N, CA, C and O of each residue as an XYZ file, in Angstrom:
924
protein
N       0.834     -1.205      0.000
C       0.000      0.000      0.000
C       0.859      1.240      0.000
O       0.577      2.194     -0.725
N       1.899      1.239      0.800
C       2.792      2.402      0.902
C       3.470      2.665     -0.435
O       3.683      3.815     -0.821
N       3.809      1.575     -1.146
C       4.478      1.748     -2.431
C       3.540      2.398     -3.429
O       3.952      3.256     -4.209
N       2.238      1.979     -3.404
C       1.278      2.561     -4.327
C       1.104      4.049     -4.083
O       1.107      4.841     -5.025
N       0.951      4.433     -2.816
C       0.770      5.841     -2.467
C       2.014      6.636     -2.805
O       1.933      7.733     -3.357
N       3.161      6.078     -2.470
C       4.412      6.772     -2.710
C       4.637      7.005     -4.210
O       5.243      8.001     -4.604
N       4.152      6.094     -5.028
C       4.302      6.229     -6.472
C       3.250      7.141     -7.070
O       3.554      7.948     -7.948
N       2.009      7.022     -6.603
C       0.905      7.746     -7.226
C       0.892      9.231     -6.889
O       0.508     10.044     -7.730
N       1.300      9.604     -5.682
C       1.259     11.010     -5.305
C       2.135     11.888     -6.201
O       1.651     12.902     -6.703
N       3.409     11.537     -6.422
C       4.213     12.364     -7.332
C       3.650     12.402     -8.739
O       3.676     13.452     -9.381
N       3.136     11.270     -9.242
C       2.603     11.235    -10.600
C       1.354     12.103    -10.712
O       1.184     12.823    -11.696
N       0.488     12.039     -9.718
C      -0.702     12.885     -9.722
C      -0.315     14.360     -9.644
O      -0.896     15.202    -10.330
N       0.676     14.664     -8.800
C       1.150     16.041     -8.694
C       1.716     16.518    -10.025
O       1.431     17.635    -10.457
N       2.517     15.679    -10.678
C       3.106     16.051    -11.960
C       2.030     16.287    -13.011
O       2.129     17.220    -13.809
N       0.999     15.438    -13.012
C      -0.103     15.618    -13.969
C      -0.816     16.940    -13.724
O      -1.143     17.653    -14.673
N      -1.061     17.275    -12.461
C      -1.737     18.525    -12.124
C      -0.899     19.733    -12.530
O      -1.429     20.734    -13.012
N       0.421     19.629    -12.330
C       1.297     20.730    -12.728
C       1.201     20.945    -14.236
O       1.133     22.085    -14.697
N       1.195     19.850    -15.010
C       1.062     19.981    -16.445
C      -0.291     20.533    -16.855
O      -0.374     21.385    -17.740
N      -1.351     20.054    -16.218
C      -2.702     20.490    -16.559
C      -2.943     21.944    -16.182
O      -3.413     22.735    -17.001
N      -2.616     22.298    -14.930
C      -2.890     23.647    -14.453
C      -1.854     24.644    -14.930
O      -2.088     25.852    -14.899
N      -0.709     24.145    -15.372
C       0.267     25.047    -15.972
C       0.022     25.196    -17.454
O       0.877     25.709    -18.176
N      -1.144     24.752    -17.923
C      -1.455     24.753    -19.343
C      -1.461     26.121    -19.973
O      -1.108     26.263    -21.143
N      -1.857     27.142    -19.219
C      -1.840     28.503    -19.761
C      -0.419     28.884    -20.140
O      -0.185     29.486    -21.188
N       0.524     28.530    -19.285
C       1.935     28.786    -19.569
C       2.372     27.977    -20.793
O       3.125     28.474    -21.630
N       1.899     26.732    -20.897
C       2.281     25.880    -22.029
C       1.791     26.454    -23.349
O       2.509     26.420    -24.348
N       0.571     26.979    -23.356
C       0.051     27.575    -24.581
C       0.888     28.777    -24.974
O       1.131     29.009    -26.158
N       1.334     29.550    -23.976
C       2.172     30.703    -24.274
C       3.507     30.308    -24.863
O       4.017     30.977    -25.762
N       4.085     29.207    -24.355
C       5.403     28.776    -24.820
C       5.323     28.012    -26.127
O       6.117     28.258    -27.035
N       4.377     27.088    -26.238
C       4.306     26.187    -27.397
C       3.147     26.497    -28.334
O       3.015     25.881    -29.391
N       2.298     27.461    -27.942
C       1.138     27.757    -28.770
C       1.500     28.189    -30.172
O       0.789     27.878    -31.128
N       2.611     28.908    -30.299
C       3.025     29.380    -31.617
C       3.349     28.236    -32.553
O       2.925     28.228    -33.709
N       4.104     27.266    -32.053
C       4.484     26.133    -32.900
C       3.271     25.263    -33.190
O       3.159     24.711    -34.284
N       2.355     25.129    -32.221
C       1.144     24.356    -32.474
C       0.276     25.052    -33.514
O      -0.319     24.404    -34.376
N       0.209     26.386    -33.424
C      -0.546     27.125    -34.419
C       0.059     26.985    -35.801
O      -0.657     26.814    -36.788
N       1.378     27.059    -35.869
C       2.057     26.894    -37.151
C       1.833     25.490    -37.701
O       1.676     25.297    -38.907
N       1.821     24.524    -36.803
C       1.609     23.140    -37.223
C       0.181     22.960    -37.735
O      -0.054     22.227    -38.696
N      -0.772     23.636    -37.084
C      -2.174     23.480    -37.459
C      -2.512     24.233    -38.739
O      -3.255     23.733    -39.584
N      -1.962     25.440    -38.879
C      -2.322     26.281    -40.006
C      -1.330     26.202    -41.155
O      -1.698     26.384    -42.316
N      -0.072     25.931    -40.828
C       0.944     25.943    -41.868
C       1.316     24.573    -42.387
O       2.104     24.462    -43.327
N       0.767     23.530    -41.795
C       1.090     22.193    -42.268
C       0.405     21.930    -43.604
O      -0.594     22.559    -43.955
N       0.969     20.994    -44.323
C       0.407     20.631    -45.628
C       0.215     19.125    -45.690
O       0.906     18.436    -46.441
N      -0.721     18.615    -44.902
C      -0.920     17.168    -44.872
C      -1.479     16.651    -46.183
O      -2.191     17.355    -46.899
N      -1.145     15.416    -46.478
C      -1.688     14.786    -47.671
C      -3.084     14.275    -47.398
O      -3.580     14.397    -46.278
N      -3.735     13.699    -48.414
C      -5.117     13.230    -48.244
C      -5.255     12.117    -47.220
O      -6.322     11.944    -46.630
N      -4.175     11.356    -47.002
C      -4.213     10.261    -46.029
C      -3.685     10.680    -44.666
O      -3.601      9.854    -43.757
N      -3.321     11.971    -44.508
C      -2.738     12.440    -43.253
C      -3.500     13.662    -42.767
O      -3.135     14.783    -43.123
N      -4.539     13.489    -41.973
C      -5.305     14.640    -41.476
C      -4.457     15.517    -40.567
O      -3.494     15.060    -39.952
N      -4.839     16.784    -40.498
C      -4.057     17.744    -39.705
C      -4.035     17.355    -38.227
O      -3.021     17.528    -37.551
N      -5.160     16.827    -37.725
C      -5.179     16.429    -36.310
C      -4.211     15.292    -36.044
O      -3.678     15.169    -34.941
N      -3.979     14.448    -37.068
C      -3.015     13.357    -36.908
C      -1.607     13.889    -36.749
O      -0.828     13.369    -35.950
N      -1.274     14.930    -37.511
C       0.043     15.554    -37.374
C       0.196     16.175    -35.989
O       1.271     16.123    -35.392
N      -0.889     16.764    -35.482
C      -0.841     17.381    -34.154
C      -0.595     16.319    -33.079
O       0.157     16.552    -32.133
N      -1.226     15.165    -33.226
C      -0.991     14.068    -32.283
C       0.453     13.587    -32.356
O       1.079     13.334    -31.327
N       0.981     13.463    -33.566
C       2.365     13.012    -33.731
C       3.335     14.011    -33.105
O       4.307     13.618    -32.460
N       3.069     15.298    -33.296
C       3.916     16.329    -32.698
C       3.941     16.202    -31.174
O       5.008     16.226    -30.561
N       2.759     16.066    -30.569
C       2.690     15.966    -29.111
C       3.296     14.669    -28.606
O       3.867     14.632    -27.516
N       3.175     13.598    -29.395
C       3.834     12.351    -29.024
C       5.345     12.546    -28.957
O       5.989     12.111    -28.003
N       5.905     13.198    -29.964
C       7.346     13.458    -29.961
C       7.764     14.326    -28.794
O       8.800     14.086    -28.175
N       6.955     15.345    -28.488
C       7.259     16.244    -27.379
C       7.286     15.486    -26.051
O       8.196     15.675    -25.244
N       6.300     14.636    -25.829
C       6.224     13.900    -24.566
C       7.317     12.839    -24.489
O       7.826     12.559    -23.403
N       7.685     12.247    -25.621
C       8.805     11.294    -25.629
C      10.083     11.996    -25.187
O      10.854     11.439    -24.406
N      10.315     13.212    -25.675
C      11.502     13.962    -25.258
C      11.469     14.249    -23.759
O      12.482     14.112    -23.073
N      10.296     14.650    -23.254
C      10.160     14.872    -21.815
C      10.521     13.610    -21.038
O      11.273     13.664    -20.065
N       9.975     12.468    -21.478
C      10.186     11.217    -20.752
C      11.644     10.783    -20.795
O      12.181     10.308    -19.795
N      12.291     10.944    -21.953
C      13.705     10.600    -22.062
C      14.550     11.463    -21.136
O      15.441     10.962    -20.450
N      14.269     12.753    -21.120
C      15.014     13.652    -20.243
C      14.751     13.320    -18.779
O      15.668     13.359    -17.958
N      13.494     12.991    -18.446
C      13.168     12.607    -17.077
C      13.870     11.332    -16.662
O      14.334     11.218    -15.527
N      13.954     10.358    -17.580
C      14.668      9.123    -17.283
C      16.147      9.368    -17.049
O      16.757      8.764    -16.167
N      16.721     10.268    -17.852
C      18.135     10.601    -17.691
C      18.394     11.237    -16.335
O      19.339     10.863    -15.641
N      17.564     12.190    -15.957
C      17.751     12.872    -14.676
C      17.473     11.927    -13.509
O      18.159     11.977    -12.488
N      16.462     11.062    -13.663
C      16.188     10.090    -12.614
C      17.337      9.126    -12.433
O      17.656      8.739    -11.308
N      17.970      8.729    -13.544
C      19.131      7.851    -13.459
C      20.307      8.517    -12.781
O      21.027      7.885    -12.007
N      20.507      9.811    -13.073
C      21.583     10.560    -12.421
C      21.347     10.618    -10.916
O      22.275     10.436    -10.128
N      20.084     10.876    -10.516
C      19.767     10.926     -9.094
C      19.967      9.587     -8.410
O      20.466      9.532     -7.286
N      19.580      8.502     -9.080
C      19.748      7.165     -8.493
C      21.220      6.821     -8.338
O      21.619      6.217     -7.342
N      22.027      7.206     -9.320
C      23.466      6.959     -9.235
C      24.085      7.724     -8.080
O      24.924      7.194     -7.352
N      23.669      8.970     -7.914
C      24.201      9.782     -6.814
C      23.777      9.220     -5.463
O      24.517      9.311     -4.484
N      22.572      8.632     -5.416
C      22.067      8.099     -4.146
C      22.905      6.931     -3.659
O      22.970      6.683     -2.455
N      23.545      6.212     -4.563
C      24.364      5.067     -4.172
C      25.655      5.497     -3.465
O      26.345      4.670     -2.870
N      25.969      6.772     -3.535
C      27.201      7.257     -2.932
C      27.050      7.541     -1.445
O      28.039      7.778     -0.751
N      25.807      7.516     -0.952
C      25.568      7.783      0.469
C      24.766      6.629      1.055
O      24.307      5.745      0.331
N      24.604      6.649      2.372
C      23.830      5.604      3.043
C      22.387      5.623      2.549
O      21.857      6.680      2.208
N      21.753      4.452      2.511
C      20.406      4.339      1.969
C      19.433      5.242      2.708
O      18.632      5.936      2.081
N      19.495      5.239      4.051
C      18.560      6.049      4.818
C      18.712      7.524      4.488
O      17.719      8.228      4.304
N      19.974      8.000      4.410
C      20.199      9.407      4.110
C      19.759      9.725      2.692
O      19.236     10.811      2.440
N      19.961      8.803      1.761
C      19.559      9.021      0.375
C      18.047      9.185      0.286
O      17.561     10.093     -0.388
N      17.301      8.316      0.959
C      15.853      8.415      0.934
C      15.384      9.726      1.529
O      14.459     10.355      1.016
N      16.022     10.136      2.609
C      15.626     11.378      3.258
C      15.889     12.573      2.353
O      15.014     13.418      2.162
N      17.093     12.642      1.798
C      17.459     13.782      0.958
C      16.587     13.851     -0.286
O      16.103     14.928     -0.636
N      16.374     12.713     -0.966
C      15.580     12.694     -2.181
C      14.127     13.072     -1.910
O      13.512     13.781     -2.706
N      13.581     12.606     -0.801
C      12.205     12.957     -0.453
C      12.075     14.445     -0.162
O      11.095     15.074     -0.559
N      13.057     15.007      0.528
C      13.028     16.435      0.835
C      13.129     17.261     -0.445
O      12.421     18.256     -0.600
N      14.010     16.849     -1.365
C      14.141     17.565     -2.641
C      12.839     17.521     -3.416
O      12.369     18.541     -3.919
N      12.256     16.325     -3.510
C      10.985     16.182     -4.221
C       9.897     17.036     -3.582
O       9.139     17.711     -4.280
N       9.820     17.004     -2.241
C       8.810     17.783     -1.534
C       8.985     19.273     -1.726
O       8.003     19.997     -1.887
N      10.221     19.741     -1.711
C      10.480     21.168     -1.901
C      10.067     21.629     -3.293
O       9.543     22.730     -3.463
N      10.306     20.778     -4.284
C       9.898     21.165     -5.634
C       8.391     21.090     -5.808
O       7.822     21.854     -6.588
N       7.736     20.187     -5.097
C       6.273     20.204     -5.107
C       5.764     21.508     -4.494
O       4.801     22.091     -4.993
N       6.397     21.965     -3.424
C       6.002     23.229     -2.798
C       6.204     24.395     -3.764
O       5.333     25.253     -3.904
N       7.364     24.418     -4.430
C       7.650     25.499     -5.374
C       6.662     25.497     -6.536
O       6.174     26.550     -6.946
N       6.371     24.310     -7.063
C       5.430     24.212     -8.171
C       4.009     24.562     -7.723
O       3.235     25.142     -8.485
N       3.678     24.206     -6.489
C       2.373     24.572     -5.956
C       2.221     26.078     -5.830
O       1.165     26.628     -6.143
N       3.276     26.748     -5.372
C       3.261     28.211     -5.290
C       3.107     28.833     -6.668
O       2.421     29.841     -6.834
N       3.755     28.219     -7.657
C       3.657     28.720     -9.032
C       2.227     28.568     -9.557
O       1.673     29.500    -10.139
N       1.636     27.392     -9.349
C       0.281     27.150     -9.835
C      -0.713     28.097     -9.187
O      -1.635     28.581     -9.845
N      -0.530     28.366     -7.888
C      -1.448     29.244     -7.168
C      -1.269     30.702     -7.546
O      -2.104     31.538     -7.200
N      -0.184     31.022     -8.257
C       0.073     32.398     -8.658
C       0.721     33.230     -7.581
O       0.670     34.459     -7.638
N       1.334     32.585     -6.590
C       1.938     33.302     -5.478
C       3.446     33.524     -5.647
O       4.048     34.301     -4.906
N       4.046     32.846     -6.614
C       5.499     32.980     -6.830
C       5.834     32.623     -8.265
O       5.423     31.570     -8.753
N       6.572     33.483     -8.945
C       6.902     33.277    -10.354
C       8.390     32.993    -10.564
O       8.897     33.101    -11.680
N       9.072     32.635     -9.501
C      10.514     32.431     -9.605
C      10.912     31.318    -10.555
O      12.011     31.348    -11.107
N      10.042     30.334    -10.758
C      10.398     29.212    -11.624
C      10.589     29.637    -13.075
O      11.294     28.967    -13.830
N       9.958     30.757    -13.474
C      10.112     31.202    -14.862
C      11.553     31.577    -15.178
O      11.950     31.579    -16.343
N      12.337     31.894    -14.158
C      13.737     32.261    -14.388
C      14.600     31.058    -14.764
O      15.698     31.210    -15.299
N      14.091     29.869    -14.477
C      14.840     28.663    -14.808
C      15.014     28.530    -16.320
O      15.955     27.889    -16.786
N      14.099     29.141    -17.089
C      14.150     29.034    -18.541
C      15.455     29.580    -19.117
O      15.917     29.120    -20.162
N      16.041     30.553    -18.440
C      17.274     31.139    -18.940
C      18.404     30.118    -18.995
O      19.332     30.258    -19.791
N      18.329     29.092    -18.149
C      19.408     28.104    -18.085
C      19.512     27.288    -19.364
O      20.595     26.805    -19.697
N      18.420     27.125    -20.079
C      18.451     26.291    -21.272
C      18.599     27.048    -22.579
O      18.531     26.451    -23.653
N      18.800     28.349    -22.500
C      18.846     29.150    -23.720
C      20.025     28.789    -24.617
O      19.890     28.798    -25.840
N      21.174     28.472    -24.033
C      22.351     28.145    -24.839
C      22.140     26.856    -25.624
O      22.466     26.788    -26.809
N      21.593     25.830    -24.962
C      21.319     24.575    -25.650
C      20.267     24.770    -26.734
O      20.383     24.207    -27.823
N      19.243     25.563    -26.440
C      18.151     25.751    -27.371
C      18.609     26.449    -28.653
O      18.076     26.172    -29.727
N      19.578     27.339    -28.555
C      20.073     28.032    -29.745
C      20.653     27.057    -30.759
O      20.637     27.323    -31.961
N      21.157     25.943    -30.283
C      21.732     24.949    -31.188
C      20.675     23.998    -31.745
O      20.804     23.504    -32.865
N      19.621     23.745    -30.949
C      18.615     22.771    -31.353
C      17.509     23.398    -32.205
O      17.000     22.762    -33.127
N      17.140     24.636    -31.901
C      15.996     25.275    -32.541
C      16.058     25.301    -34.066
O      15.031     25.071    -34.704
N      17.228     25.572    -34.692
C      17.269     25.554    -36.168
C      16.854     24.223    -36.772
O      16.324     24.196    -37.882
N      17.081     23.118    -36.070
C      16.657     21.814    -36.568
C      15.136     21.758    -36.702
O      14.610     21.210    -37.671
N      14.435     22.330    -35.718
C      12.986     22.337    -35.775
C      12.456     23.210    -36.895
O      11.468     22.863    -37.543
N      13.108     24.345    -37.128
C      12.660     25.250    -38.190
C      12.730     24.579    -39.559
O      11.912     24.859    -40.436
N      13.682     23.718    -39.733
C      13.835     23.049    -41.025
C      12.714     22.071    -41.310
O      12.512     21.675    -42.458
N      11.979     21.675    -40.275
C      10.906     20.698    -40.433
C       9.569     21.350    -40.768
O       8.576     20.652    -40.975
N       9.534     22.678    -40.822
C       8.305     23.409    -41.123
C       8.371     23.927    -42.562
O       9.405     24.474    -42.946
N       7.310     23.781    -43.385
C       5.987     23.221    -43.055
C       6.019     21.692    -42.951
O       6.766     21.013    -43.656
N       5.192     21.187    -42.059
C       5.125     19.754    -41.818
C       4.203     19.103    -42.847
O       3.082     19.561    -43.070
N       4.682     18.043    -43.461
C       3.909     17.348    -44.488
C       3.611     15.893    -44.134
O       2.654     15.316    -44.649
N       4.415     15.299    -43.265
C       4.265     13.875    -42.973
C       4.238     13.634    -41.465
O       4.718     14.468    -40.697
N       3.679     12.497    -41.033
C       3.696     12.155    -39.603
C       5.114     12.094    -39.039
O       5.340     12.482    -37.893
N       6.059     11.616    -39.826
C       7.440     11.524    -39.352
C       8.022     12.910    -39.086
O       8.751     13.107    -38.114
N       7.697     13.868    -39.954
C       8.150     15.239    -39.731
C       7.540     15.809    -38.455
O       8.227     16.469    -37.675
N       6.253     15.553    -38.244
C       5.579     16.055    -37.048
C       6.187     15.441    -35.794
O       6.396     16.135    -34.799
N       6.469     14.145    -35.839
C       7.084     13.474    -34.700
C       8.464     14.051    -34.423
O       8.809     14.305    -33.269
N       9.263     14.261    -35.478
C      10.602     14.814    -35.314
C      10.536     16.230    -34.760
O      11.355     16.610    -33.923
N       9.562     17.015    -35.225
C       9.414     18.375    -34.717
C       9.088     18.362    -33.224
O       9.604     19.178    -32.461
N       8.227     17.428    -32.815
C       7.902     17.302    -31.394
C       9.106     16.904    -30.563
O       9.300     17.412    -29.458
N       9.924     15.987    -31.094
C      11.127     15.565    -30.387
C      12.069     16.749    -30.166
O      12.692     16.869    -29.111
N      12.166     17.624    -31.177
C      13.022     18.815    -31.048
C      12.411     19.808    -30.085
O      13.096     20.335    -29.208
N      11.112     20.067    -30.246
C      10.481     21.122    -29.440
C      10.325     20.712    -27.978
O      10.039     21.553    -27.125
N      10.511     19.433    -27.687
C      10.462     19.005    -26.296
C      11.587     19.573    -25.454
O      11.539     19.513    -24.226
N      12.603     20.126    -26.110
C      13.744     20.715    -25.397
C      13.651     22.240    -25.320
O      14.614     22.906    -24.940
N      12.490     22.789    -25.681
C      12.282     24.236    -25.586
C      12.475     24.692    -24.143
O      11.926     24.078    -23.228
N      13.253     25.769    -23.919
C      13.441     26.260    -22.552
C      12.107     26.601    -21.894
O      11.389     27.485    -22.361
N      11.782     25.910    -20.827
C      10.501     26.094    -20.143
C      10.723     25.893    -18.649
O      11.219     24.849    -18.225
N      10.358     26.882    -17.863
C      10.562     26.795    -16.428
C       9.857     25.611    -15.805
O      10.396     24.964    -14.907
N       8.639     25.318    -16.280
C       7.913     24.173    -15.740
C       8.631     22.866    -16.049
O       8.802     22.025    -15.166
N       9.051     22.693    -17.301
C       9.714     21.442    -17.686
C      11.029     21.281    -16.941
O      11.320     20.208    -16.412
N      11.821     22.342    -16.898
C      13.118     22.249    -16.230
C      12.964     21.981    -14.741
O      13.765     21.255    -14.151
N      11.938     22.563    -14.132
C      11.692     22.300    -12.713
C      11.285     20.849    -12.503
O      11.680     20.223    -11.519
N      10.495     20.320    -13.427
C      10.120     18.910    -13.341
C      11.350     18.015    -13.502
O      11.439     16.964    -12.867
N      12.292     18.424    -14.341
C      13.508     17.625    -14.526
C      14.352     17.613    -13.254
O      14.932     16.588    -12.895
N      14.417     18.753    -12.579
C      15.152     18.792    -11.311
C      14.439     17.917    -10.282
O      15.078     17.226     -9.489
N      13.127     17.957    -10.307
C      12.337     17.089     -9.433
C      12.627     15.630     -9.751
O      12.704     14.801     -8.844
N      12.791     15.304    -11.049
C      13.023     13.916    -11.460
C      14.311     13.350    -10.888
O      14.441     12.134    -10.750
N      15.277     14.222    -10.549
C      16.515     13.747     -9.934
C      16.211     12.986     -8.651
O      16.901     12.030     -8.298
N      15.172     13.426     -7.966
C      14.816     12.803     -6.689
C      13.811     11.667     -6.849
O      13.318     11.141     -5.851
N      13.495     11.275     -8.094
C      12.461     10.257     -8.314
C      12.877      8.884     -7.791
O      12.028      8.090     -7.385
N      14.169      8.604     -7.798
C      14.653      7.335     -7.256
C      15.203      6.375     -8.285
O      15.980      5.483     -7.945
N      14.814      6.541     -9.544
C      15.323      5.670    -10.602
C      15.047      6.315    -11.952
O      14.288      7.279    -12.050
N      15.676      5.768    -12.996
C      15.440      6.279    -14.346
C      13.990      6.064    -14.757
O      13.383      6.935    -15.380
N      13.430      4.902    -14.409
C      12.050      4.610    -14.775
C      11.081      5.577    -14.108
O      10.170      6.094    -14.755
N      11.276      5.821    -12.813
C      10.384      6.724    -12.093
C      10.534      8.154    -12.593
O       9.554      8.897    -12.650
N      11.756      8.544    -12.956
C      11.954      9.867    -13.531
C      11.239     10.015    -14.859
O      10.638     11.054    -15.133
N      11.300      8.968    -15.694
C      10.607      8.989    -16.985
C       9.096      9.040    -16.778
O       8.401      9.767    -17.487
N       8.579      8.274    -15.815
C       7.139      8.270    -15.550
C       6.668      9.620    -15.029
O       5.564     10.063    -15.348
N       7.500     10.270    -14.231
C       7.154     11.581    -13.693
C       6.967     12.589    -14.824
O       5.992     13.339    -14.837
N       7.901     12.604    -15.769
C       7.793     13.535    -16.894
C       6.711     13.109    -17.870
O       6.116     13.954    -18.539
N       6.446     11.806    -17.963
C       5.341     11.337    -18.795
C       4.015     11.849    -18.246
O       3.166     12.317    -19.005
N       3.831     11.762    -16.918
C       2.605     12.260    -16.293
C       2.463     13.758    -16.519
O       1.367     14.243    -16.800
N       3.559     14.492    -16.399
C       3.526     15.930    -16.649
C       3.128     16.208    -18.099
O       2.274     17.054    -18.365
N       3.760     15.483    -19.041
C       3.455     15.688    -20.451
C       2.004     15.409    -20.776
O       1.390     16.146    -21.548
N       1.438     14.346    -20.195
C       0.034     14.032    -20.416
C      -0.862     15.144    -19.869
O      -1.922     15.424    -20.427
N      -0.434     15.769    -18.785
C      -1.211     16.868    -18.229
C      -1.253     18.087    -19.138
O      -2.211     18.859    -19.099
N      -0.220     18.265    -19.957
C      -0.185     19.425    -20.859
C      -1.015     19.205    -22.127
O      -1.280     20.159    -22.858
N      -1.425     17.974    -22.396
C      -2.099     17.663    -23.654
C      -3.404     18.431    -23.886
O      -3.600     18.947    -24.986
N      -4.313     18.532    -22.893
C      -5.590     19.189    -23.186
C      -5.442     20.572    -23.794
O      -6.135     20.901    -24.757
N      -4.551     21.383    -23.248
C      -4.399     22.747    -23.768
C      -3.787     22.767    -25.157
O      -4.176     23.581    -25.994
N      -2.833     21.881    -25.410
C      -2.133     21.916    -26.694
C      -2.855     21.129    -27.784
O      -2.595     21.339    -28.969
N      -3.751     20.235    -27.405
C      -4.535     19.514    -28.403
C      -5.828     20.241    -28.740
O      -6.312     20.174    -29.870
N      -6.379     20.931    -27.760
C      -7.677     21.575    -27.949
C      -7.520     23.063    -28.234
O      -8.287     23.890    -27.741
N      -6.509     23.389    -29.042
C      -6.324     24.785    -29.419
C      -7.600     25.277    -30.112
O      -8.175     24.574    -30.942
N      -8.027     26.476    -29.766
C      -9.232     27.026    -30.375
C     -10.276     27.283    -29.313
O      -9.944     27.691    -28.200
N     -11.535     27.049    -29.644
C     -12.627     27.380    -28.735
C     -12.538     26.603    -27.439
O     -12.680     27.176    -26.359
N     -12.302     25.282    -27.537
C     -12.271     24.471    -26.323
C     -11.095     24.844    -25.451
O     -11.226     24.896    -24.229
N      -9.934     25.109    -26.061
C      -8.760     25.500    -25.289
C      -8.993     26.827    -24.597
O      -8.567     27.021    -23.458
N      -9.672     27.747    -25.280
C      -9.949     29.050    -24.679
C     -10.839     28.889    -23.452
O     -10.619     29.539    -22.430
N     -11.845     28.021    -23.554
C     -12.728     27.793    -22.402
C     -11.965     27.115    -21.268
O     -12.110     27.487    -20.104
N     -11.152     26.116    -21.616
C     -10.370     25.426    -20.596
C      -9.399     26.382    -19.920
O      -9.229     26.345    -18.702
N      -8.759     27.244    -20.718
C      -7.800     28.205    -20.167
C      -8.491     29.185    -19.228
O      -7.953     29.530    -18.176
N      -9.704     29.641    -19.619
C     -10.434     30.566    -18.743
C     -10.795     29.894    -17.428
O     -10.720     30.506    -16.363
N     -11.190     28.619    -17.513
C     -11.539     27.896    -16.279
C     -10.315     27.742    -15.389
O     -10.402     27.940    -14.178
N      -9.160     27.385    -15.984
C      -7.954     27.165    -15.195
C      -7.359     28.472    -14.692
O      -6.585     28.479    -13.735
N      -7.722     29.586    -15.339
C      -7.195     30.877    -14.903
C      -7.954     31.431    -13.701
O      -7.530     32.428    -13.115
N      -9.057     30.809    -13.326
C      -9.809     31.270    -12.160
C      -8.954     31.125    -10.904
O      -8.353     30.074    -10.680
N      -8.897     32.174    -10.086
C      -8.065     32.113     -8.871
C      -8.389     30.920     -7.989
O      -7.485     30.282     -7.449
N      -9.662     30.615     -7.839
C     -10.045     29.512     -6.943
C      -9.496     28.183     -7.455
O      -9.043     27.354     -6.666
N      -9.533     27.976     -8.770
C      -9.039     26.727     -9.346
C      -7.533     26.617     -9.174
O      -7.015     25.577     -8.766
N      -6.830     27.714     -9.494
C      -5.374     27.700     -9.409
C      -4.909     27.549     -7.957
O      -3.962     26.813     -7.680
N      -5.569     28.236     -7.046
C      -5.182     28.148     -5.639
C      -5.453     26.749     -5.094
O      -4.638     26.196     -4.356
N      -6.612     26.175     -5.465
C      -6.920     24.815     -5.008
C      -5.877     23.825     -5.509
O      -5.395     22.986     -4.747
N      -5.526     23.921     -6.796
C      -4.510     23.018     -7.351
C      -3.160     23.242     -6.694
O      -2.449     22.286     -6.384
N      -2.802     24.514     -6.478
C      -1.526     24.821     -5.838
C      -1.450     24.262     -4.432
O      -0.436     23.685     -4.041
N      -2.529     24.432     -3.666
C      -2.561     23.906     -2.305
C      -2.490     22.386     -2.301
O      -1.853     21.790     -1.433
N      -3.151     21.756     -3.282
C      -3.126     20.297     -3.356
C      -1.713     19.793     -3.624
O      -1.253     18.853     -2.975
N      -1.018     20.420     -4.586
C       0.355     20.020     -4.890
C       1.272     20.293     -3.701
O       2.152     19.487     -3.401
N       1.071     21.428     -3.020
C       1.891     21.725     -1.842
C       1.621     20.727     -0.719
O       2.532     20.356      0.021
N       0.360     20.293     -0.594
C       0.045     19.273      0.400
C       0.774     17.974      0.112
O       1.286     17.328      1.026
N       0.823     17.584     -1.180
C       1.600     16.403     -1.567
C       3.069     16.593     -1.212
O       3.744     15.657     -0.782
N       3.555     17.827     -1.400
C       4.955     18.112     -1.084
C       5.264     17.945      0.386
O       6.273     17.343      0.754
N       4.391     18.480      1.231
C       4.596     18.354      2.672
C       4.524     16.885      3.109
O       5.293     16.446      3.966
N       3.594     16.133      2.512
C       3.466     14.715      2.832
C       4.721     13.952      2.416
O       5.175     13.056      3.128
N       5.280     14.313      1.255
C       6.511     13.649      0.770
C       7.682     13.942      1.695
O       8.471     13.049      2.004
N       7.798     15.194      2.141
C       8.891     15.555      3.062
C       8.735     14.808      4.381
O       9.709     14.282      4.920
N       7.500     14.761      4.904
C       7.255     14.065      6.162
C       7.575     12.578      6.041
O       8.156     11.993      6.955
N       7.199     11.961      4.915
C       7.486     10.544      4.725
C       8.995     10.285      4.684
O       9.487      9.280      5.197
N       9.717     11.227      4.053
C      11.175     11.072      3.989
C      11.808     11.092      5.367
O      12.691     10.285      5.657
N      11.370     11.996      6.209
C      11.932     12.074      7.546
C      11.566     10.845      8.384
O      12.392     10.322      9.132
N      10.293     10.386      8.245
C       9.864      9.211      9.012
C      10.591      7.949      8.553
O      10.905      7.078      9.364
N      10.863      7.853      7.226
C      11.572      6.685      6.708
C      13.013      6.636      7.217
O      13.549      5.567      7.506
N      13.626      7.817      7.322
C      15.011      7.871      7.764
C      15.152      7.739      9.268
O      16.237      7.440      9.767
N      14.069      7.959      9.994
C      14.139      7.932     11.462
C      14.355      6.517     11.977
O      14.439      6.306     13.186
């Protein structure tokens, strides 16, 4: 039972961060999604919505790969210290990032947006690859574009990657970013009238504060579990 709760709470938190951070996602990726929707030239056997699905699949695959990498790095580092101390430190790190993300969702702190500056140097090298894939004509192009755009500098994504260091393993890190990526899908798939309605609903202070408090509650529970496990 403890394993199920310990696994599900971070994944649920990550999904909520992706879902409620959707307004931010539309701001960051909305341009490329719009270009994909309006500027693509699908063939008769390739509907535009299919290209959009392929793009988002590539984006989430990149998130999951990066999460697995960071989770593996964290697991490797954990082997350098005693097991009890590793569990305590990783739980505290995870809990602190849940608190930070909860504050961001509630609209009480915008410090995470500064994390985006850290990835600007890498993005300058990767971004031209994505530009070459536009206009998108085939599912493979859409998938490749998503794989590239998954590395777009984004405070939410980078914060999730730092959180993934404390996931405990490469698999758990990948699952954490997968849950986050799935949470971002509604806003980026339902561009247009439905996305506008969803964005207005998520922009309501009560909704954002409730989600932020829920994620922060998960964070406090994770920190408490870490201390109790190490005791």
